[in-house]
C-alpha positions as CSV (number, residue, x, y, z in Angstrom):
1,M,-114.1,-46.9,48.9
2,H,-115.3,-46.1,45.3
3,A,-118.3,-44.2,46.6
4,L,-116.1,-42.2,49.1
5,A,-113.7,-41.3,46.3
6,T,-116.7,-40.3,44.2
7,V,-118.1,-38.0,46.9
8,V,-114.6,-36.4,47.4
9,E,-114.2,-35.8,43.7
10,L,-117.7,-34.4,43.5
11,I,-117.2,-32.0,46.4
12,N,-113.9,-30.8,45.0
13,T,-115.6,-29.7,41.8
14,S,-117.3,-26.9,43.8
15,P,-116.0,-23.3,43.8
16,S,-116.5,-23.4,47.6
17,T,-113.3,-25.6,47.7
18,G,-111.2,-22.7,46.4
19,G,-111.2,-23.5,42.6
20,D,-113.4,-22.8,39.6
21,E,-116.8,-24.4,39.1
22,G,-115.9,-28.0,38.0
23,L,-119.5,-28.7,36.9
24,A,-120.0,-25.6,34.8
25,D,-122.1,-27.4,32.1
26,L,-123.5,-30.7,31.0
27,A,-120.3,-31.7,29.2
28,E,-118.4,-31.4,32.5
29,L,-121.2,-33.3,34.3
30,Q,-121.0,-36.1,31.7
31,A,-117.2,-36.2,32.1
32,F,-117.7,-36.6,35.8
33,V,-120.2,-39.4,35.3
34,E,-117.8,-41.2,32.9
35,S,-114.7,-40.7,35.1
36,R,-116.4,-42.1,38.2
37,E,-118.1,-44.9,36.2
38,I,-121.6,-44.0,37.4
39,S,-123.8,-46.6,35.8
40,G,-127.4,-46.4,34.5
41,I,-127.3,-42.8,33.4
42,D,-128.6,-42.4,29.9
43,R,-129.2,-38.7,29.3
44,L,-128.3,-35.7,31.3
45,T,-130.3,-32.5,31.5
46,A,-129.9,-29.0,33.0
47,R,-132.1,-30.2,35.9
48,D,-129.6,-33.0,36.6
49,L,-126.8,-30.4,36.8
50,G,-128.7,-28.3,39.3
51,Q,-129.7,-31.2,41.4
52,V,-126.2,-32.7,41.5
53,R,-124.8,-29.3,42.5
54,M,-127.3,-29.2,45.5
55,V,-126.3,-32.7,46.5
56,R,-122.6,-31.7,46.2
57,E,-123.1,-28.7,48.6
58,A,-124.9,-31.0,51.1
59,F,-122.0,-33.4,51.0
60,H,-119.6,-30.4,51.5
61,R,-121.5,-29.4,54.6
62,V,-121.0,-33.0,55.9
63,F,-117.2,-32.7,55.6
64,T,-117.0,-29.2,57.0
65,A,-119.5,-29.4,59.8
66,S,-118.0,-27.7,62.9
67,D,-120.0,-29.9,65.3
68,Q,-118.7,-33.3,64.1
69,P,-120.2,-35.9,64.0
70,A,-123.6,-34.6,65.2
71,A,-124.0,-31.9,62.5
72,A,-122.8,-34.3,59.9
73,V,-125.4,-36.9,61.0
74,R,-128.2,-34.3,60.8
75,I,-127.1,-33.1,57.3
76,L,-126.7,-36.6,56.0
77,N,-130.0,-37.8,57.5
78,A,-131.8,-34.9,55.8
79,L,-130.2,-35.8,52.4
80,L,-130.9,-39.5,52.7
81,A,-134.5,-38.8,53.7
82,E,-135.1,-37.1,50.3
83,T,-133.5,-40.1,48.4
84,R,-135.3,-43.2,47.3
85,I,-133.1,-45.9,48.6
86,T,-133.6,-49.4,47.2
87,P,-130.6,-51.7,47.9
88,R,-129.9,-54.4,45.4
89,L,-127.0,-56.6,44.5
90,T,-125.5,-56.2,41.0
91,E,-122.6,-57.0,38.7
92,H,-122.0,-54.8,35.7
93,D,-119.3,-53.4,33.4
94,G,-116.7,-55.8,34.7
95,H,-117.1,-54.9,38.4
96,P,-117.5,-57.7,41.0
97,L,-120.8,-58.1,42.9
98,H,-121.6,-55.0,44.8
99,V,-124.6,-53.2,46.3
100,H,-126.4,-50.3,44.6
101,Y,-128.6,-48.2,47.0
102,F,-130.4,-46.1,44.4
103,A,-133.8,-46.9,42.9
104,A,-133.7,-48.4,39.4
105,D,-135.2,-45.3,37.8
106,A,-133.3,-42.8,40.0
107,T,-132.0,-39.5,38.7
108,L,-128.3,-38.9,38.7
109,A,-128.6,-36.8,41.9
110,E,-130.6,-39.5,43.6
111,H,-128.0,-42.1,42.5
112,V,-125.1,-40.1,43.9
113,A,-127.0,-39.1,47.1
114,A,-127.9,-42.7,47.8
115,D,-124.6,-44.5,47.0
116,C,-122.3,-41.8,48.4
117,G,-124.6,-40.9,51.3
118,V,-124.7,-44.6,52.4
119,A,-120.9,-44.8,52.2
120,L,-120.6,-41.7,54.4
121,A,-123.2,-43.1,56.8
122,H,-121.2,-46.2,57.2
123,L,-118.1,-44.1,58.0
124,L,-120.0,-42.1,60.6
125,V,-121.5,-45.3,62.2
126,E,-118.0,-46.7,62.5
127,G,-117.0,-43.7,64.5
128,E,-114.7,-42.4,61.8
129,A,-116.0,-38.9,61.3
130,E,-112.5,-37.5,61.9
131,R,-111.4,-39.1,58.6
132,L,-113.5,-36.5,56.8
133,R,-110.9,-33.7,56.3
134,T,-110.3,-30.4,54.6
135,C,-106.8,-29.7,53.3
136,S,-104.5,-28.0,55.8
137,A,-102.7,-25.9,53.1
138,P,-103.6,-22.3,53.6
139,D,-104.6,-21.7,50.0
140,C,-106.6,-25.0,49.6
141,D,-110.1,-25.9,50.8
142,R,-110.3,-29.3,49.0
143,V,-111.7,-32.2,51.0
144,F,-110.5,-35.7,51.3
145,V,-111.0,-38.9,53.3
146,D,-108.0,-39.7,55.4
147,E,-107.3,-43.4,54.7
148,S,-104.0,-43.5,56.6
149,R,-103.7,-46.0,59.3
150,N,-102.9,-43.5,62.0
151,R,-105.2,-40.8,60.8
152,S,-102.3,-38.4,60.2
153,R,-102.9,-37.1,56.6
154,V,-103.4,-33.4,56.5
155,Y,-103.1,-32.5,52.8
156,C,-105.5,-33.3,50.0
157,D,-102.6,-34.5,47.8
158,S,-99.1,-35.1,49.0
159,R,-97.7,-34.4,45.5
160,T,-99.2,-30.9,45.3
161,C,-100.3,-29.3,48.5
162,G,-98.1,-31.5,50.7
163,N,-95.0,-31.0,48.6
164,R,-95.6,-27.2,48.3
165,M,-96.0,-26.9,52.1
166,H,-92.9,-29.0,52.8
167,V,-90.8,-27.0,50.4
168,A,-92.0,-23.7,51.9
169,A,-91.2,-25.0,55.4
170,Y,-87.7,-26.0,54.2
171,R,-87.1,-22.7,52.6
172,A,-88.2,-20.9,55.8
173,R,-85.8,-23.0,57.9
174,R,-83.0,-22.2,55.5
175,R,-83.7,-18.5,55.7
176,A,-83.7,-18.6,59.5
């Protein structure tokens, strides 16, 4: 779940989701690394920023592929084929035992592509591609993973987009 939340947050930093560039510079990339508790990253460079943006756009195409799940599988396979995947068990920074999929000397982009790519791969293998969603609010293109039991979530955030849309519907009914 942590890796899925990380990929969603990464994609939603993209201007293609309707907002401003959320990874405009190295400081914003560092803030992302820290907020998502991405381990093993010592120093970031402009190359890291460019590579992470490319991985982000590949992940975005997975979520927005019109031919789900076939297109998502092709995109994800292409991304994973370029990533050195070296699974290993680890405990660090107070987290319980878990699996890292990236090579020990991986770049940030490889790290994110491996861990988040494998998480998305598991979701697709389980037949859950329909859980990869784009917000239904007309002015929002953010992505999310629908974790609801009955797969009924339609907004990226019920407190912002969901509430705004419900209030608009209420007002429209009151005017009618």
